[in-house]
N, CA and C atoms as an extended XYZ file, in Angstrom:
417
Properties=species:S:1:pos:R:3:atomname:S:1:resname:S:1:resid:I:1 pbc="F F F"
N        36.070       15.682       59.312 N   UNK     1
C        34.656       15.874       59.551 CA  UNK     1
C        33.963       16.351       58.276 C   UNK     1
N        32.723       15.967       58.149 N   UNK     2
C        31.938       16.367       56.997 CA  UNK     2
C        31.173       17.647       57.302 C   UNK     2
N        31.174       18.569       56.368 N   UNK     3
C        30.310       19.742       56.447 CA  UNK     3
C        30.215       20.345       55.058 C   UNK     3
N        29.132       21.058       54.777 N   UNK     4
C        28.951       21.596       53.431 CA  UNK     4
C        29.950       22.711       53.125 C   UNK     4
N        30.310       22.827       51.851 N   UNK     5
C        31.227       23.891       51.437 CA  UNK     5
C        30.576       25.260       51.595 C   UNK     5
N        29.299       25.314       51.284 N   UNK     6
C        28.598       26.592       51.303 CA  UNK     6
C        27.136       26.329       51.641 C   UNK     6
N        26.546       27.190       52.461 N   UNK     7
C        25.127       27.064       52.779 CA  UNK     7
C        24.413       28.354       52.400 C   UNK     7
N        23.165       28.225       51.992 N   UNK     8
C        22.416       29.394       51.572 CA  UNK     8
C        22.059       30.268       52.764 C   UNK     8
N        21.679       29.624       53.871 N   UNK     9
C        21.338       30.351       55.089 CA  UNK     9
C        22.178       29.826       56.238 C   UNK     9
N        22.732       30.748       57.032 N   UNK    10
C        23.596       30.385       58.145 CA  UNK    10
C        22.847       29.629       59.228 C   UNK    10
N        21.622       30.065       59.518 N   UNK    11
C        20.813       29.445       60.568 CA  UNK    11
C        19.497       28.989       59.956 C   UNK    11
N        19.115       27.758       60.256 N   UNK    12
C        17.847       27.232       59.765 CA  UNK    12
C        16.795       27.325       60.846 C   UNK    12
N        15.527       27.334       60.422 N   UNK    13
C        14.443       27.305       61.391 CA  UNK    13
C        14.298       25.908       61.964 C   UNK    13
N        13.777       25.835       63.172 N   UNK    14
C        13.580       24.558       63.833 CA  UNK    14
C        12.485       23.773       63.139 C   UNK    14
N        12.758       22.507       62.892 N   UNK    15
C        11.791       21.642       62.250 CA  UNK    15
C        10.873       21.061       63.317 C   UNK    15
N         9.594       21.374       63.238 N   UNK    16
C         8.640       20.857       64.222 CA  UNK    16
C         7.921       19.663       63.620 C   UNK    16
N         7.906       18.565       64.344 N   UNK    17
C         7.295       17.352       63.832 CA  UNK    17
C         6.155       16.925       64.731 C   UNK    17
N         5.096       16.435       64.134 N   UNK    18
C         3.952       15.938       64.878 CA  UNK    18
C         4.306       14.570       65.444 C   UNK    18
N         4.328       14.409       66.778 N   UNK    19
C         4.736       13.119       67.348 CA  UNK    19
C         3.733       11.998       67.074 C   UNK    19
N         2.495       12.347       66.693 N   UNK    20
C         1.508       11.309       66.419 CA  UNK    20
C         1.653       10.707       65.032 C   UNK    20
N         2.373       11.392       64.151 N   UNK    21
C         2.592       10.875       62.808 CA  UNK    21
C         3.926       10.146       62.768 C   UNK    21
N         3.863        8.861       62.462 N   UNK    22
C         5.109        8.105       62.346 CA  UNK    22
C         5.661        8.341       60.945 C   UNK    22
N         6.807        8.970       60.855 N   UNK    23
C         7.391        9.292       59.566 CA  UNK    23
C         8.579        8.377       59.323 C   UNK    23
N         8.507        7.617       58.268 N   UNK    24
C         9.604        6.717       57.921 CA  UNK    24
C        10.248        7.203       56.635 C   UNK    24
N        11.485        6.809       56.442 N   UNK    25
C        12.219        7.208       55.245 CA  UNK    25
C        11.640        6.514       54.019 C   UNK    25
N        11.625        7.228       52.913 N   UNK    26
C        11.165        6.641       51.663 CA  UNK    26
C        12.285        6.609       50.627 C   UNK    26
N        13.329        7.369       50.853 N   UNK    27
C        14.481        7.393       49.946 CA  UNK    27
C        15.709        6.906       50.693 C   UNK    27
N        16.614        6.253       49.980 N   UNK    28
C        17.847        5.771       50.595 CA  UNK    28
C        17.616        4.669       51.598 C   UNK    28
N        16.710        3.732       51.273 N   UNK    29
C        16.351        2.693       52.235 CA  UNK    29
C        16.862        1.317       51.826 C   UNK    29
N        17.423        1.200       50.626 N   UNK    30
C        17.900       -0.105       50.160 CA  UNK    30
C        19.424       -0.105       50.071 C   UNK    30
N        19.985       -1.310       50.058 N   UNK    31
C        21.421       -1.455       49.836 CA  UNK    31
C        21.701       -1.138       48.373 C   UNK    31
N        22.493       -0.120       48.115 N   UNK    32
C        22.768        0.293       46.744 CA  UNK    32
C        24.187       -0.046       46.299 C   UNK    32
N        25.135       -0.109       47.221 N   UNK    33
C        26.536       -0.277       46.843 CA  UNK    33
C        27.154       -1.547       47.414 C   UNK    33
N        27.014       -1.776       48.718 N   UNK    34
C        27.695       -2.873       49.371 CA  UNK    34
C        26.825       -4.089       49.590 C   UNK    34
N        27.395       -5.070       50.278 N   UNK    35
C        26.671       -6.301       50.577 CA  UNK    35
C        26.049       -6.270       51.970 C   UNK    35
N        26.564       -5.429       52.855 N   UNK    36
C        26.039       -5.277       54.213 CA  UNK    36
C        25.813       -3.794       54.489 C   UNK    36
N        24.805       -3.494       55.312 N   UNK    37
C        24.513       -2.102       55.603 CA  UNK    37
C        24.074       -1.897       57.030 C   UNK    37
N        24.149       -0.648       57.481 N   UNK    38
C        23.694       -0.240       58.808 CA  UNK    38
C        22.475        0.661       58.597 C   UNK    38
N        21.322        0.226       59.118 N   UNK    39
C        20.059        0.927       58.912 CA  UNK    39
C        19.577        1.527       60.227 C   UNK    39
N        19.054        2.753       60.174 N   UNK    40
C        18.489        3.411       61.349 CA  UNK    40
C        17.118        2.811       61.655 C   UNK    40
N        16.815        2.604       62.925 N   UNK    41
C        15.500        2.094       63.318 CA  UNK    41
C        14.696        3.123       64.088 C   UNK    41
N        15.272        4.287       64.343 N   UNK    42
C        14.526        5.359       64.990 CA  UNK    42
C        14.969        6.710       64.434 C   UNK    42
N        14.160        7.726       64.703 N   UNK    43
C        14.428        9.066       64.194 CA  UNK    43
C        15.456        9.770       65.072 C   UNK    43
N        16.256       10.617       64.464 N   UNK    44
C        17.219       11.371       65.248 CA  UNK    44
C        18.107       12.230       64.368 C   UNK    44
N        18.996       12.952       65.025 N   UNK    45
C        19.965       13.808       64.339 CA  UNK    45
C        21.358       13.267       64.631 C   UNK    45
N        22.114       13.011       63.576 N   UNK    46
C        23.471       12.479       63.710 CA  UNK    46
C        24.443       13.577       63.300 C   UNK    46
N        25.350       13.932       64.196 N   UNK    47
C        26.283       15.022       63.914 CA  UNK    47
C        27.454       14.526       63.077 C   UNK    47
N        28.194       15.463       62.524 N   UNK    48
C        29.342       15.107       61.688 CA  UNK    48
C        30.414       14.390       62.503 C   UNK    48
N        30.557       14.736       63.772 N   UNK    49
C        31.549       14.053       64.619 CA  UNK    49
C        31.173       12.589       64.827 C   UNK    49
N        29.888       12.318       65.003 N   UNK    50
C        29.435       10.947       65.212 CA  UNK    50
C        29.586       10.121       63.943 C   UNK    50
N        29.320       10.728       62.793 N   UNK    51
C        29.531       10.034       61.522 CA  UNK    51
C        31.006        9.699       61.348 C   UNK    51
N        31.871       10.647       61.669 N   UNK    52
C        33.313       10.432       61.542 CA  UNK    52
C        33.802        9.351       62.496 C   UNK    52
N        33.271        9.316       63.715 N   UNK    53
C        33.666        8.278       64.673 CA  UNK    53
C        33.280        6.892       64.152 C   UNK    53
N        32.089        6.767       63.585 N   UNK    54
C        31.662        5.484       63.024 CA  UNK    54
C        32.502        5.111       61.813 C   UNK    54
N        32.808        6.085       60.976 N   UNK    55
C        33.629        5.820       59.801 CA  UNK    55
C        35.021        5.336       60.184 C   UNK    55
N        35.581        5.937       61.230 N   UNK    56
C        36.911        5.518       61.691 CA  UNK    56
C        36.901        4.087       62.205 C   UNK    56
N        35.853        3.716       62.928 N   UNK    57
C        35.737        2.340       63.420 CA  UNK    57
C        35.735        1.376       62.235 C   UNK    57
N        34.927        1.692       61.226 N   UNK    58
C        34.836        0.809       60.060 CA  UNK    58
C        36.147        0.775       59.284 C   UNK    58
N        36.763        1.924       59.064 N   UNK    59
C        38.008        1.975       58.292 CA  UNK    59
C        39.132        1.229       59.011 C   UNK    59
N        39.191        1.376       60.319 N   UNK    60
C        40.239        0.701       61.087 CA  UNK    60
C        40.029       -0.811       61.075 C   UNK    60
N        38.783       -1.233       61.164 N   UNK    61
C        38.495       -2.665       61.189 CA  UNK    61
C        38.720       -3.305       59.817 C   UNK    61
N        38.339       -2.596       58.763 N   UNK    62
C        38.456       -3.166       57.420 CA  UNK    62
C        39.891       -3.184       56.915 C   UNK    62
N        40.652       -2.166       57.244 N   UNK    63
C        41.989       -2.062       56.688 CA  UNK    63
C        41.904       -1.791       55.200 C   UNK    63
N        42.686       -2.518       54.403 N   UNK    64
C        42.660       -2.332       52.954 CA  UNK    64
C        41.816       -3.399       52.259 C   UNK    64
N        41.148       -4.240       53.059 N   UNK    65
C        40.446       -5.376       52.459 CA  UNK    65
C        39.059       -5.034       51.935 C   UNK    65
N        38.380       -4.068       52.549 N   UNK    66
C        36.997       -3.792       52.165 CA  UNK    66
C        36.785       -2.355       51.752 C   UNK    66
N        35.526       -2.015       51.505 N   UNK    67
C        35.159       -0.674       51.060 CA  UNK    67
C        33.975       -0.202       51.889 C   UNK    67
N        33.961        1.099       52.234 N   UNK    68
C        32.888        1.706       53.024 CA  UNK    68
C        32.227        2.814       52.215 C   UNK    68
N        30.898        2.869       52.288 N   UNK    69
C        30.136        3.969       51.696 CA  UNK    69
C        29.346        4.648       52.802 C   UNK    69
N        29.425        5.977       52.865 N   UNK    70
C        28.637        6.762       53.814 CA  UNK    70
C        27.426        7.280       53.054 C   UNK    70
N        26.228        6.910       53.493 N   UNK    71
C        25.017        7.233       52.745 CA  UNK    71
C        24.305        8.485       53.251 C   UNK    71
N        24.803        9.116       54.312 N   UNK    72
C        24.181       10.330       54.839 CA  UNK    72
C        25.210       11.456       54.836 C   UNK    72
N        24.711       12.678       54.791 N   UNK    73
C        25.602       13.837       54.804 CA  UNK    73
C        25.029       14.900       55.737 C   UNK    73
N        25.839       15.443       56.643 N   UNK    74
C        25.348       16.466       57.578 CA  UNK    74
C        25.291       17.845       56.924 C   UNK    74
N        24.113       18.251       56.493 N   UNK    75
C        23.972       19.528       55.795 CA  UNK    75
C        23.122       20.529       56.565 C   UNK    75
N        22.655       20.166       57.738 N   UNK    76
C        21.738       21.011       58.506 CA  UNK    76
C        22.488       21.652       59.679 C   UNK    76
N        22.595       22.991       59.730 N   UNK    77
C        23.295       23.622       60.855 CA  UNK    77
C        22.432       23.629       62.112 C   UNK    77
N        23.063       23.415       63.251 N   UNK    78
C        22.391       23.538       64.545 CA  UNK    78
C        23.049       24.674       65.304 C   UNK    78
N        22.236       25.425       66.031 N   UNK    79
C        22.764       26.560       66.780 CA  UNK    79
C        22.725       26.263       68.267 C   UNK    79
N        23.529       27.049       69.006 N   UNK    80
C        23.593       26.869       70.445 CA  UNK    80
C        24.019       28.192       71.066 C   UNK    80
N        23.356       28.546       72.142 N   UNK    81
C        23.751       29.754       72.858 CA  UNK    81
C        24.780       29.397       73.919 C   UNK    81
N        25.601       30.352       74.264 N   UNK    82
C        26.634       30.118       75.274 CA  UNK    82
C        26.042       29.859       76.646 C   UNK    82
N        26.860       29.349       77.513 N   UNK    83
C        26.406       29.053       78.865 CA  UNK    83
C        26.247       30.309       79.703 C   UNK    83
N        25.351       30.254       80.655 N   UNK    84
C        25.108       31.321       81.638 CA  UNK    84
C        24.736       32.648       80.994 C   UNK    84
N        23.957       32.579       79.924 N   UNK    85
C        23.459       33.785       79.278 CA  UNK    85
C        21.999       33.990       79.667 C   UNK    85
N        21.565       35.254       79.786 N   UNK    86
C        20.152       35.484       80.106 CA  UNK    86
C        19.253       35.136       78.923 C   UNK    86
N        17.957       34.990       79.205 N   UNK    87
C        16.990       34.676       78.164 CA  UNK    87
C        16.921       35.840       77.170 C   UNK    87
N        16.507       35.494       75.940 N   UNK    88
C        16.368       36.528       74.926 CA  UNK    88
C        17.666       36.774       74.187 C   UNK    88
N        17.772       37.928       73.581 N   UNK    89
C        18.956       38.363       72.835 CA  UNK    89
C        19.215       37.507       71.590 C   UNK    89
N        18.165       36.947       70.990 N   UNK    90
C        18.300       36.281       69.704 CA  UNK    90
C        18.763       34.843       69.763 C   UNK    90
N        18.964       34.322       68.577 N   UNK    91
C        19.346       32.920       68.414 CA  UNK    91
C        20.855       32.779       68.537 C   UNK    91
N        21.298       31.603       68.979 N   UNK    92
C        22.723       31.361       69.160 CA  UNK    92
C        23.458       31.175       67.844 C   UNK    92
N        24.762       31.021       67.930 N   UNK    93
C        25.601       30.831       66.762 CA  UNK    93
C        25.606       29.367       66.335 C   UNK    93
N        25.827       29.104       65.038 N   UNK    94
C        25.938       27.710       64.584 CA  UNK    94
C        27.155       27.049       65.229 C   UNK    94
N        26.971       25.790       65.683 N   UNK    95
C        28.104       25.118       66.318 CA  UNK    95
C        28.377       23.731       65.749 C   UNK    95
N        27.466       23.164       64.952 N   UNK    96
C        27.733       21.879       64.317 CA  UNK    96
C        26.734       21.660       63.181 C   UNK    96
N        27.051       20.674       62.353 N   UNK    97
C        26.148       20.275       61.284 CA  UNK    97
C        25.650       18.874       61.571 C   UNK    97
N        24.365       18.650       61.310 N   UNK    98
C        23.761       17.349       61.581 CA  UNK    98
C        23.035       16.845       60.340 C   UNK    98
N        22.784       15.563       60.342 N   UNK    99
C        21.969       14.927       59.321 CA  UNK    99
C        20.726       14.388       60.010 C   UNK    99
N        19.546       14.816       59.575 N   UNK   100
C        18.296       14.322       60.143 CA  UNK   100
C        18.022       12.955       59.532 C   UNK   100
N        17.806       11.963       60.376 N   UNK   101
C        17.639       10.587       59.928 CA  UNK   101
C        16.268       10.080       60.355 C   UNK   101
N        15.586        9.437       59.423 N   UNK   102
C        14.297        8.815       59.712 CA  UNK   102
C        14.468        7.303       59.815 C   UNK   102
N        13.519        6.619       60.443 N   UNK   103
C        13.615        5.160       60.520 CA  UNK   103
C        13.630        4.537       59.134 C   UNK   103
N        14.518        3.583       58.936 N   UNK   104
C        14.627        2.892       57.658 CA  UNK   104
C        15.729        3.417       56.766 C   UNK   104
N        16.321        4.551       57.111 N   UNK   105
C        17.373        5.130       56.269 CA  UNK   105
C        18.661        4.322       56.397 C   UNK   105
N        19.351        4.122       55.265 N   UNK   106
C        20.617        3.418       55.250 CA  UNK   106
C        21.723        4.412       55.596 C   UNK   106
N        22.540        4.094       56.602 N   UNK   107
C        23.584        5.004       57.070 CA  UNK   107
C        24.945        4.683       56.455 C   UNK   107
N        25.351        3.424       56.550 N   UNK   108
C        26.643        2.982       56.024 CA  UNK   108
C        26.458        1.690       55.255 C   UNK   108
N        27.370        1.444       54.305 N   UNK   109
C        27.386        0.172       53.593 CA  UNK   109
C        28.822       -0.335       53.511 C   UNK   109
N        28.960       -1.662       53.546 N   UNK   110
C        30.267       -2.327       53.496 CA  UNK   110
C        30.282       -3.351       52.380 C   UNK   110
N        31.473       -3.629       51.876 N   UNK   111
C        31.635       -4.704       50.906 CA  UNK   111
C        33.072       -5.205       50.979 C   UNK   111
N        33.270       -6.451       50.622 N   UNK   112
C        34.609       -7.007       50.537 CA  UNK   112
C        35.097       -7.717       51.779 C   UNK   112
N        34.207       -8.012       52.734 N   UNK   113
C        34.598       -8.743       53.940 CA  UNK   113
C        33.603       -9.870       54.187 C   UNK   113
N        34.007      -10.909       54.920 N   UNK   114
C        33.082      -12.004       55.232 CA  UNK   114
C        31.894      -11.528       56.080 C   UNK   114
N        30.834      -12.325       56.064 N   UNK   115
C        29.574      -11.956       56.705 CA  UNK   115
C        29.737      -11.695       58.204 C   UNK   115
N        30.379      -12.594       58.921 N   UNK   116
C        30.500      -12.446       60.375 CA  UNK   116
C        31.291      -11.196       60.750 C   UNK   116
N        32.371      -10.941       60.024 N   UNK   117
C        33.182       -9.752       60.302 CA  UNK   117
C        32.404       -8.475       59.992 C   UNK   117
N        31.696       -8.458       58.870 N   UNK   118
C        30.934       -7.272       58.490 CA  UNK   118
C        29.884       -6.945       59.540 C   UNK   118
N        29.189       -7.944       60.037 N   UNK   119
C        28.180       -7.719       61.075 CA  UNK   119
C        28.816       -7.139       62.342 C   UNK   119
N        29.959       -7.699       62.747 N   UNK   120
C        30.640       -7.220       63.952 CA  UNK   120
C        31.102       -5.774       63.790 C   UNK   120
N        31.655       -5.449       62.618 N   UNK   121
C        32.129       -4.088       62.378 CA  UNK   121
C        30.981       -3.089       62.385 C   UNK   121
N        29.869       -3.442       61.757 N   UNK   122
C        28.726       -2.529       61.697 CA  UNK   122
C        28.080       -2.345       63.067 C   UNK   122
N        28.067       -3.384       63.878 N   UNK   123
C        27.537       -3.246       65.246 CA  UNK   123
C        28.403       -2.286       66.045 C   UNK   123
N        29.736       -2.402       65.899 N   UNK   124
C        30.644       -1.477       66.582 CA  UNK   124
C        30.404       -0.041       66.136 C   UNK   124
N        30.223        0.157       64.837 N   UNK   125
C        29.976        1.500       64.311 CA  UNK   125
C        28.647        2.034       64.818 C   UNK   125
N        27.652        1.178       64.950 N   UNK   126
C        26.346        1.594       65.441 CA  UNK   126
C        26.377        2.072       66.879 C   UNK   126
N        27.324        1.561       67.661 N   UNK   127
C        27.450        1.994       69.057 CA  UNK   127
C        27.922        3.441       69.169 C   UNK   127
N        28.519        3.971       68.127 N   UNK   128
C        28.996        5.358       68.137 CA  UNK   128
C        27.890        6.361       67.814 C   UNK   128
N        26.730        5.886       67.389 N   UNK   129
C        25.650        6.758       66.955 CA  UNK   129
C        24.598        6.926       68.048 C   UNK   129
N        23.881        8.053       68.065 N   UNK   130
C        22.916        8.321       69.136 CA  UNK   130
C        21.543        7.693       68.903 C   UNK   130
N        21.395        6.888       67.852 N   UNK   131
C        20.107        6.251       67.561 CA  UNK   131
C        20.291        4.746       67.492 C   UNK   131
N        19.186        4.027       67.558 N   UNK   132
C        19.242        2.581       67.437 CA  UNK   132
C        19.382        2.199       65.957 C   UNK   132
N        20.208        1.174       65.708 N   UNK   133
C        20.470        0.746       64.349 CA  UNK   133
C        20.375       -0.759       64.255 C   UNK   133
N        20.287       -1.244       63.031 N   UNK   134
C        20.288       -2.679       62.769 CA  UNK   134
C        21.125       -2.967       61.542 C   UNK   134
N        21.649       -4.175       61.463 N   UNK   135
C        22.484       -4.599       60.340 CA  UNK   135
C        21.594       -5.303       59.318 C   UNK   135
N        21.734       -4.939       58.048 N   UNK   136
C        20.987       -5.599       56.972 CA  UNK   136
C        21.973       -6.213       55.979 C   UNK   136
N        21.520       -7.298       55.328 N   UNK   137
C        22.359       -8.030       54.387 CA  UNK   137
C        21.627       -8.132       53.057 C   UNK   137
N        22.384       -8.023       51.973 N   UNK   138
C        21.799       -8.176       50.643 CA  UNK   138
C        21.413       -9.639       50.444 C   UNK   138
N        20.244       -9.865       49.867 N   UNK   139
C        19.783      -11.245       49.616 CA  UNK   139
C        20.426      -11.847       48.391 C   UNK   139
C-alpha cells in the first residue's frame, strides 16, 4: 500500500467545495509515459487500498511484457471515529490515506502491450475504483 513516509500534520481539515463550481484537473491530464491511460471522469477520493487493487489487476494481466505507471499518490489522511460513540469528544483518529482526484486526471498509464489488451486491462482496473473512468490512447 502507498502512504507518505512523513506528514506535517496528522489530521487535515475537511476540504469544502462549492458544488456549483465545476472543478477540473489542470495538471497531470496528458499521457506522459505510456501509450494507454486510465483517466478519471468524475471527482472523488481514491484510497491507497483501491490504488493497490487496481495496480495488482494491471500487474497480473501484464506479466513481464508491459510497464505500469501510477500517476496519483495518496497523501491526504482521512479520519474516522469508532462505532457507537456519542457525539462530540473531538475528531477521530486517522485510518487511511486518500488521493483527491478531479475530472480529467490521469490515474494509470500502460505501455508495451497491444491496443485491445491494454483497453481490457485498464477497464478491469477501473472497476476497482470508486469513480467513473475512461481509457485514453496516445495519438
